[in-house]
C-alpha positions in Angstrom: 7.7 46.2 65.6 5.9 45.5 62.3 2.6 47.0 63.5 4.3 50.2 64.8 6.2 50.7 61.6 3.1 50.3 59.4 1.5 53.6 60.4 -2.0 54.2 61.7 -3.7 53.6 58.4 -2.2 50.2 57.8 -2.1 48.8 61.4 -5.1 46.6 61.0 -3.7 45.0 57.9 -0.3 44.5 59.5 -1.9 43.0 62.6 -3.9 40.6 60.5 -0.8 39.5 58.5 1.2 39.0 61.7 -1.6 37.0 63.3 -1.9 34.8 60.2 1.9 34.1 60.2 1.8 33.3 63.9 -1.1 30.9 63.4 0.5 29.2 60.5 3.7 28.8 62.6 1.8 27.3 65.4 0.0 24.8 63.2 3.2 23.8 61.3 5.2 23.5 64.6 2.6 21.3 66.2 2.2 19.1 63.2 5.9 18.7 62.6 6.5 17.9 66.3 3.6 15.4 66.5 4.7 13.6 63.4 8.3 13.3 64.6 7.1 12.2 68.1 4.7 9.5 66.6 7.4 8.2 64.2 10.0 8.0 67.0 7.6 6.3 69.4 6.6 3.7 66.8 10.2 3.0 65.7 11.5 2.8 69.3 8.7 0.6 70.5 9.0 -1.6 67.5 12.8 -2.0 68.1 12.3 -2.7 71.8 9.5 -5.3 71.4 11.1 -6.9 68.4 10.0 -7.5 64.9 7.2 -9.8 65.8 5.1 -6.8 66.9 3.8 -8.3 70.1 0.4 -7.7 71.6 1.9 -5.2 74.0 3.4 -3.2 71.2 0.0 -3.0 69.4 -1.8 -1.9 72.5 0.8 0.8 73.3 0.6 2.2 69.7 -3.2 2.5 70.1 -3.3 3.7 73.8 -0.4 5.0 75.8 -2.6 5.0 78.9 -1.9 1.2 79.0 1.5 2.0 80.5 -0.1 2.8 83.8 -3.1 0.5 83.5 -2.0 -2.9 82.4 1.6 -2.9 81.3 3.8 -5.5 83.0 6.1 -3.8 85.5 9.2 -5.2 83.9 8.6 -3.0 80.8 7.4 0.3 82.5 10.8 2.0 83.0 12.1 1.2 79.5 8.8 2.2 77.8 8.7 5.5 79.8 12.2 6.2 78.7 11.2 5.5 75.0 8.3 8.0 75.3 10.5 10.6 77.1 13.2 10.4 74.4 10.6 10.7 71.6 9.2 13.8 73.2 12.6 15.4 73.5 13.4 14.5 69.9 10.2 16.0 68.7 11.4 19.5 69.9 14.8 19.5 68.0 13.4 20.7 64.6 11.4 23.4 66.3 14.5 24.8 68.0 16.4 24.7 64.7 13.5 26.4 62.8 13.1 29.0 65.5 16.8 29.9 65.2 16.5 30.1 61.4 13.5 32.4 61.7 15.3 34.7 64.2 18.2 35.0 61.8 15.9 35.8 58.9 14.1 38.4 61.1 17.3 40.2 61.9 18.2 40.4 58.3 14.8 41.6 57.3 14.9 44.2 60.1 18.1 45.5 58.7 16.7 45.6 55.2 13.6 47.5 56.3 15.7 50.0 58.2 17.8 50.7 55.1 14.7 51.2 53.0 13.2 53.6 55.5 16.3 55.7 56.0 
């Protein structure tokens, strides 16, 4: 939409700006998701294994591969649920931000149409 409205002369500039915004969105989205995921895993594992921060907790924080290669079977199901919930939780802000951006785009599109007509 933006590139088509820019006209032939300004299409390269419009394409560059759109690519820049898309790249920034990707970087911010990934970093926000990863920080939420990491925080949620740390908090949930800390709560599950208690305040003494057991050896298992410390190993899991450093290497999640330990779940399948060394973790006692009595913990596996609960720990996998912790990781699954943390992953699901990390997507919530991205869905909210995507919705907000879509609403902003609709309003911007209306503003641009008014200016052009």
